[in-house]
PAGU-826479 format. One record per residue (C-alpha): x, y, z; residue in one letter; residue number from 1. Coordinates in nm, 2 decimals. Each point is the difference from the previous one (the first is absolute). Layout:
# PAGU-826479
<rec xx="X" yy="Y" zz="Z" rest="A" nr="NUM"/>
...
//
This chain:
# PAGU-826479
<rec xx="11.03" yy="13.28" zz="6.97" rest="X" nr="1"/>
<rec xx="0.34" yy="-0.24" zz="-0.02" rest="X" nr="2"/>
<rec xx="-0.03" yy="-0.30" zz="-0.22" rest="X" nr="3"/>
<rec xx="0.33" yy="-0.16" zz="0.19" rest="X" nr="4"/>
<rec xx="0.00" yy="-0.05" zz="0.37" rest="X" nr="5"/>
<rec xx="0.18" yy="0.27" zz="0.18" rest="X" nr="6"/>
<rec xx="0.12" yy="0.07" zz="0.35" rest="X" nr="7"/>
<rec xx="-0.14" yy="0.35" zz="0.08" rest="X" nr="8"/>
<rec xx="-0.18" yy="0.10" zz="0.42" rest="X" nr="9"/>
<rec xx="-0.14" yy="0.33" zz="-0.20" rest="X" nr="10"/>
<rec xx="-0.30" yy="-0.11" zz="-0.25" rest="X" nr="11"/>
<rec xx="-0.29" yy="0.16" zz="-0.14" rest="X" nr="12"/>
<rec xx="-0.32" yy="-0.16" zz="-0.02" rest="X" nr="13"/>
<rec xx="-0.02" yy="-0.35" zz="0.14" rest="X" nr="14"/>
<rec xx="-0.33" yy="-0.09" zz="-0.05" rest="X" nr="15"/>
<rec xx="-0.22" yy="0.27" zz="0.02" rest="X" nr="16"/>
<rec xx="0.06" yy="0.36" zz="-0.07" rest="X" nr="17"/>
<rec xx="0.14" yy="0.23" zz="0.25" rest="X" nr="18"/>
<rec xx="0.14" yy="-0.31" zz="0.15" rest="X" nr="19"/>
<rec xx="0.39" yy="0.16" zz="-0.05" rest="X" nr="20"/>
<rec xx="0.28" yy="-0.10" zz="0.26" rest="X" nr="21"/>
<rec xx="0.21" yy="0.28" zz="0.08" rest="X" nr="22"/>
<rec xx="0.16" yy="-0.12" zz="0.36" rest="X" nr="23"/>
<rec xx="0.15" yy="-0.28" zz="0.07" rest="X" nr="24"/>
<rec xx="-0.21" yy="-0.09" zz="0.26" rest="X" nr="25"/>
<rec xx="-0.27" yy="-0.02" zz="-0.20" rest="X" nr="26"/>
<rec xx="0.14" yy="-0.25" zz="-0.25" rest="X" nr="27"/>
<rec xx="0.08" yy="-0.21" zz="0.30" rest="X" nr="28"/>
<rec xx="-0.38" yy="0.03" zz="0.08" rest="X" nr="29"/>
<rec xx="-0.11" yy="-0.11" zz="-0.27" rest="X" nr="30"/>
<rec xx="0.23" yy="-0.30" zz="-0.08" rest="X" nr="31"/>
<rec xx="-0.11" yy="-0.10" zz="0.32" rest="X" nr="32"/>
<rec xx="-0.35" yy="0.00" zz="-0.15" rest="X" nr="33"/>
<rec xx="0.07" yy="-0.15" zz="-0.26" rest="X" nr="34"/>
<rec xx="0.18" yy="-0.30" zz="0.19" rest="X" nr="35"/>
<rec xx="-0.35" yy="-0.02" zz="0.19" rest="X" nr="36"/>
<rec xx="-0.17" yy="0.00" zz="-0.29" rest="X" nr="37"/>
<rec xx="0.21" yy="-0.33" zz="-0.09" rest="X" nr="38"/>
<rec xx="-0.08" yy="-0.14" zz="0.39" rest="X" nr="39"/>
<rec xx="-0.33" yy="0.04" zz="-0.07" rest="X" nr="40"/>
<rec xx="-0.02" yy="-0.19" zz="-0.36" rest="X" nr="41"/>
<rec xx="0.15" yy="-0.27" zz="0.22" rest="X" nr="42"/>
<rec xx="-0.27" yy="0.02" zz="0.26" rest="X" nr="43"/>
<rec xx="-0.22" yy="0.02" zz="-0.19" rest="X" nr="44"/>
<rec xx="0.12" yy="-0.32" zz="-0.25" rest="X" nr="45"/>
<rec xx="-0.03" yy="-0.18" zz="0.33" rest="X" nr="46"/>
<rec xx="-0.36" yy="0.10" zz="0.11" rest="X" nr="47"/>
<rec xx="-0.11" yy="-0.15" zz="-0.38" rest="X" nr="48"/>
<rec xx="0.10" yy="-0.34" zz="0.11" rest="X" nr="49"/>
<rec xx="-0.11" yy="0.02" zz="0.30" rest="X" nr="50"/>
<rec xx="-0.33" yy="0.10" zz="-0.12" rest="X" nr="51"/>
<rec xx="0.00" yy="-0.23" zz="-0.33" rest="X" nr="52"/>
<rec xx="0.10" yy="-0.31" zz="0.24" rest="X" nr="53"/>
<rec xx="-0.30" yy="0.09" zz="0.21" rest="X" nr="54"/>
<rec xx="-0.21" yy="-0.01" zz="-0.29" rest="X" nr="55"/>
<rec xx="0.10" yy="-0.30" zz="-0.10" rest="X" nr="56"/>
<rec xx="-0.05" yy="-0.16" zz="0.31" rest="X" nr="57"/>
<rec xx="-0.21" yy="-0.31" zz="-0.04" rest="X" nr="58"/>
<rec xx="-0.31" yy="0.15" zz="0.22" rest="X" nr="59"/>
<rec xx="-0.06" yy="-0.42" zz="0.14" rest="X" nr="60"/>
<rec xx="0.34" yy="0.02" zz="0.12" rest="X" nr="61"/>
<rec xx="0.06" yy="-0.05" zz="0.40" rest="X" nr="62"/>
<rec xx="0.22" yy="-0.04" zz="0.28" rest="X" nr="63"/>
<rec xx="0.18" yy="-0.36" zz="-0.02" rest="X" nr="64"/>
<rec xx="0.09" yy="0.01" zz="0.34" rest="X" nr="65"/>
<rec xx="-0.32" yy="0.06" zz="0.18" rest="X" nr="66"/>
<rec xx="-0.28" yy="-0.19" zz="-0.12" rest="X" nr="67"/>
<rec xx="-0.36" yy="0.19" zz="0.01" rest="X" nr="68"/>
<rec xx="-0.20" yy="-0.16" zz="0.33" rest="X" nr="69"/>
<rec xx="0.24" yy="-0.31" zz="0.03" rest="X" nr="70"/>
<rec xx="-0.08" yy="-0.11" zz="-0.40" rest="X" nr="71"/>
<rec xx="0.26" yy="-0.20" zz="-0.17" rest="X" nr="72"/>
<rec xx="0.22" yy="0.22" zz="-0.24" rest="X" nr="73"/>
<rec xx="-0.11" yy="-0.24" zz="-0.27" rest="X" nr="74"/>
<rec xx="-0.33" yy="0.16" zz="-0.01" rest="X" nr="75"/>
<rec xx="0.14" yy="0.36" zz="0.01" rest="X" nr="76"/>
<rec xx="0.02" yy="0.05" zz="-0.38" rest="X" nr="77"/>
<rec xx="-0.38" yy="-0.09" zz="-0.02" rest="X" nr="78"/>
<rec xx="-0.09" yy="0.29" zz="0.27" rest="X" nr="79"/>
<rec xx="-0.19" yy="0.29" zz="-0.21" rest="X" nr="80"/>
<rec xx="0.01" yy="0.36" zz="0.15" rest="X" nr="81"/>
<rec xx="-0.30" yy="0.07" zz="0.13" rest="X" nr="82"/>
<rec xx="-0.10" yy="0.27" zz="-0.30" rest="X" nr="83"/>
<rec xx="0.06" yy="0.01" zz="-0.35" rest="X" nr="84"/>
<rec xx="-0.05" yy="0.34" zz="0.02" rest="X" nr="85"/>
<rec xx="0.27" yy="0.09" zz="0.25" rest="X" nr="86"/>
<rec xx="0.29" yy="-0.17" zz="-0.20" rest="X" nr="87"/>
<rec xx="-0.15" yy="0.25" zz="-0.31" rest="X" nr="88"/>
<rec xx="0.03" yy="0.30" zz="0.19" rest="X" nr="89"/>
<rec xx="0.33" yy="-0.12" zz="0.15" rest="X" nr="90"/>
<rec xx="0.10" yy="-0.01" zz="-0.36" rest="X" nr="91"/>
<rec xx="-0.13" yy="0.31" zz="-0.12" rest="X" nr="92"/>
<rec xx="0.17" yy="0.22" zz="0.32" rest="X" nr="93"/>
<rec xx="0.34" yy="-0.20" zz="-0.10" rest="X" nr="94"/>
<rec xx="-0.04" yy="0.08" zz="-0.39" rest="X" nr="95"/>
<rec xx="-0.12" yy="0.34" zz="0.10" rest="X" nr="96"/>
<rec xx="0.37" yy="0.07" zz="0.17" rest="X" nr="97"/>
<rec xx="0.17" yy="-0.17" zz="-0.20" rest="X" nr="98"/>
<rec xx="-0.12" yy="0.21" zz="-0.29" rest="X" nr="99"/>
<rec xx="0.07" yy="0.33" zz="0.22" rest="X" nr="100"/>
<rec xx="0.37" yy="-0.15" zz="0.06" rest="X" nr="101"/>
<rec xx="0.02" yy="-0.08" zz="-0.38" rest="X" nr="102"/>
<rec xx="-0.08" yy="0.41" zz="-0.12" rest="X" nr="103"/>
<rec xx="0.22" yy="0.16" zz="0.32" rest="X" nr="104"/>
<rec xx="0.30" yy="-0.27" zz="-0.15" rest="X" nr="105"/>
<rec xx="-0.03" yy="0.09" zz="-0.39" rest="X" nr="106"/>
<rec xx="-0.05" yy="0.34" zz="0.09" rest="X" nr="107"/>
<rec xx="0.34" yy="0.04" zz="0.25" rest="X" nr="108"/>
<rec xx="0.19" yy="-0.23" zz="-0.21" rest="X" nr="109"/>
<rec xx="-0.10" yy="0.23" zz="-0.30" rest="X" nr="110"/>
<rec xx="0.09" yy="0.28" zz="0.18" rest="X" nr="111"/>
<rec xx="0.35" yy="-0.12" zz="0.13" rest="X" nr="112"/>
<rec xx="0.05" yy="-0.14" zz="-0.35" rest="X" nr="113"/>
<rec xx="-0.01" yy="0.39" zz="-0.09" rest="X" nr="114"/>
<rec xx="0.20" yy="0.12" zz="0.26" rest="X" nr="115"/>
<rec xx="0.29" yy="-0.22" zz="-0.10" rest="X" nr="116"/>
<rec xx="-0.06" yy="0.09" zz="-0.40" rest="X" nr="117"/>
<rec xx="0.16" yy="0.36" zz="0.08" rest="X" nr="118"/>
<rec xx="0.27" yy="-0.14" zz="-0.04" rest="X" nr="119"/>
<rec xx="0.14" yy="0.15" zz="0.35" rest="X" nr="120"/>
<rec xx="0.26" yy="-0.29" zz="0.14" rest="X" nr="121"/>
<rec xx="-0.05" yy="0.08" zz="0.32" rest="X" nr="122"/>
<rec xx="-0.36" yy="-0.07" zz="0.00" rest="X" nr="123"/>
<rec xx="0.06" yy="-0.33" zz="-0.19" rest="X" nr="124"/>
<rec xx="0.20" yy="-0.09" zz="0.29" rest="X" nr="125"/>
<rec xx="-0.20" yy="0.09" zz="0.23" rest="X" nr="126"/>
<rec xx="-0.27" yy="-0.22" zz="-0.13" rest="X" nr="127"/>
<rec xx="0.22" yy="-0.27" zz="-0.06" rest="X" nr="128"/>
<rec xx="0.08" yy="0.02" zz="0.39" rest="X" nr="129"/>
<rec xx="-0.36" yy="0.07" zz="0.12" rest="X" nr="130"/>
<rec xx="-0.13" yy="-0.37" zz="-0.24" rest="X" nr="131"/>
<rec xx="0.28" yy="-0.19" zz="0.17" rest="X" nr="132"/>
<rec xx="-0.12" yy="0.13" zz="0.34" rest="X" nr="133"/>
<rec xx="-0.32" yy="-0.07" zz="-0.06" rest="X" nr="134"/>
<rec xx="0.09" yy="-0.33" zz="-0.14" rest="X" nr="135"/>
<rec xx="0.23" yy="-0.11" zz="0.27" rest="X" nr="136"/>
<rec xx="-0.28" yy="0.10" zz="0.26" rest="X" nr="137"/>
<rec xx="-0.33" yy="-0.12" zz="-0.13" rest="X" nr="138"/>
<rec xx="0.08" yy="-0.28" zz="-0.23" rest="X" nr="139"/>
<rec xx="0.04" yy="-0.28" zz="0.24" rest="X" nr="140"/>
<rec xx="-0.40" yy="0.08" zz="0.10" rest="X" nr="141"/>
<rec xx="-0.04" yy="-0.14" zz="-0.36" rest="X" nr="142"/>
<rec xx="0.03" yy="-0.32" zz="-0.02" rest="X" nr="143"/>
<rec xx="-0.27" yy="-0.22" zz="0.02" rest="X" nr="144"/>
<rec xx="-0.07" yy="-0.25" zz="0.29" rest="X" nr="145"/>
<rec xx="0.01" yy="-0.35" zz="-0.06" rest="X" nr="146"/>
<rec xx="-0.30" yy="-0.19" zz="-0.05" rest="X" nr="147"/>
<rec xx="-0.14" yy="-0.15" zz="0.31" rest="X" nr="148"/>
<rec xx="-0.07" yy="-0.42" zz="0.01" rest="X" nr="149"/>
<rec xx="-0.19" yy="-0.17" zz="0.24" rest="X" nr="150"/>
<rec xx="0.18" yy="-0.13" zz="0.30" rest="X" nr="151"/>
<rec xx="0.13" yy="-0.39" zz="-0.12" rest="X" nr="152"/>
<rec xx="-0.09" yy="-0.26" zz="0.28" rest="X" nr="153"/>
<rec xx="0.36" yy="-0.18" zz="-0.08" rest="X" nr="154"/>
<rec xx="-0.04" yy="-0.33" zz="0.23" rest="X" nr="155"/>
<rec xx="-0.37" yy="-0.03" zz="-0.15" rest="X" nr="156"/>
<rec xx="0.18" yy="0.03" zz="-0.37" rest="X" nr="157"/>
<rec xx="0.25" yy="-0.25" zz="0.14" rest="X" nr="158"/>
<rec xx="-0.22" yy="-0.24" zz="0.08" rest="X" nr="159"/>
<rec xx="-0.16" yy="0.01" zz="-0.29" rest="X" nr="160"/>
<rec xx="0.26" yy="-0.03" zz="-0.23" rest="X" nr="161"/>
<rec xx="0.11" yy="-0.31" zz="0.25" rest="X" nr="162"/>
<rec xx="-0.35" yy="-0.18" zz="-0.07" rest="X" nr="163"/>
<rec xx="-0.01" yy="0.06" zz="-0.38" rest="X" nr="164"/>
<rec xx="0.36" yy="-0.17" zz="0.02" rest="X" nr="165"/>
<rec xx="0.16" yy="0.28" zz="-0.19" rest="X" nr="166"/>
<rec xx="0.27" yy="0.03" zz="0.27" rest="X" nr="167"/>
<rec xx="0.18" yy="-0.22" zz="0.19" rest="X" nr="168"/>
<rec xx="0.13" yy="0.08" zz="0.36" rest="X" nr="169"/>
<rec xx="0.24" yy="-0.18" zz="0.12" rest="X" nr="170"/>
<rec xx="-0.01" yy="-0.32" zz="-0.24" rest="X" nr="171"/>
<rec xx="0.31" yy="-0.20" zz="-0.10" rest="X" nr="172"/>
<rec xx="0.04" yy="0.09" zz="-0.37" rest="X" nr="173"/>
<rec xx="0.04" yy="0.30" zz="-0.11" rest="X" nr="174"/>
<rec xx="-0.22" yy="0.20" zz="-0.23" rest="X" nr="175"/>
<rec xx="-0.13" yy="0.38" zz="-0.04" rest="X" nr="176"/>
<rec xx="-0.04" yy="0.12" zz="0.37" rest="X" nr="177"/>
<rec xx="0.34" yy="-0.21" zz="0.12" rest="X" nr="178"/>
<rec xx="0.37" yy="0.00" zz="-0.03" rest="X" nr="179"/>
<rec xx="0.24" yy="-0.26" zz="-0.08" rest="X" nr="180"/>
<rec xx="-0.01" yy="-0.12" zz="0.38" rest="X" nr="181"/>
<rec xx="-0.35" yy="0.02" zz="-0.01" rest="X" nr="182"/>
<rec xx="-0.05" yy="0.30" zz="0.24" rest="X" nr="183"/>
<rec xx="-0.26" yy="0.24" zz="-0.07" rest="X" nr="184"/>
<rec xx="0.13" yy="0.36" zz="-0.17" rest="X" nr="185"/>
<rec xx="-0.05" yy="0.32" zz="0.12" rest="X" nr="186"/>
<rec xx="-0.06" yy="0.27" zz="-0.28" rest="X" nr="187"/>
<rec xx="-0.17" yy="0.35" zz="0.03" rest="X" nr="188"/>
<rec xx="-0.34" yy="-0.12" zz="0.02" rest="X" nr="189"/>
<rec xx="0.04" yy="-0.24" zz="0.29" rest="X" nr="190"/>
<rec xx="0.10" yy="-0.39" zz="0.03" rest="X" nr="191"/>
<rec xx="-0.06" yy="-0.14" zz="-0.35" rest="X" nr="192"/>
//
C-alpha cells in the first residue's frame, strides 16, 4: 500500500480483499459510489439535526396563530398534553431513531475515511465532491426555525404606555418618543 497520494485508476483491494478494479468502468462506478456515500453522510447529518430538534421541542409548545377553543394565547403555555406517557413514548421513539442514525453515520463515516486513506487522489476528489454536493443540497434544511412568540396587540401596548405616562404622543416637548419638532418617530417596532 502506498503511503502518498497517487493518481491511478487500476487498484487492488480497496476496502475488502477481492475488490479489485481492473477496468476504467469499474473505477468510475467506484468513484460514484464513494461520492454517493459522502452525500448520504450529509443527508444523515440533516436527519440527525431534524430528530434532535424534534426531541428537544417542548411538549407544551403550540401554534400561536390559532388558539384552541378561542382561548387567549396568553394561556397557551399552561395547556398540558393529554398524557405524560404519550410524551415519554414520543421521546423514546425519537431517541431510538437518533440512535439508529448515529450508528449508520459513524459506520459510514469510518468507511469513507478508510476509502480516503487508500491515498488514491481520485477517491479523495470523489468524496470531496460528494460531500460538497450533499452539503449544497441538504444544509439549508438544517437551520433552526425562529422561536415562535405570541402575537402582540400593538394598540393595547400603546394605550398601556400612554396611560402610564411613558410615552408622549404629540406633546410640545421633545422626549424619548418624539423628535425635535414633536412628531412621533417610527422605527422597526412601530411608533415610539
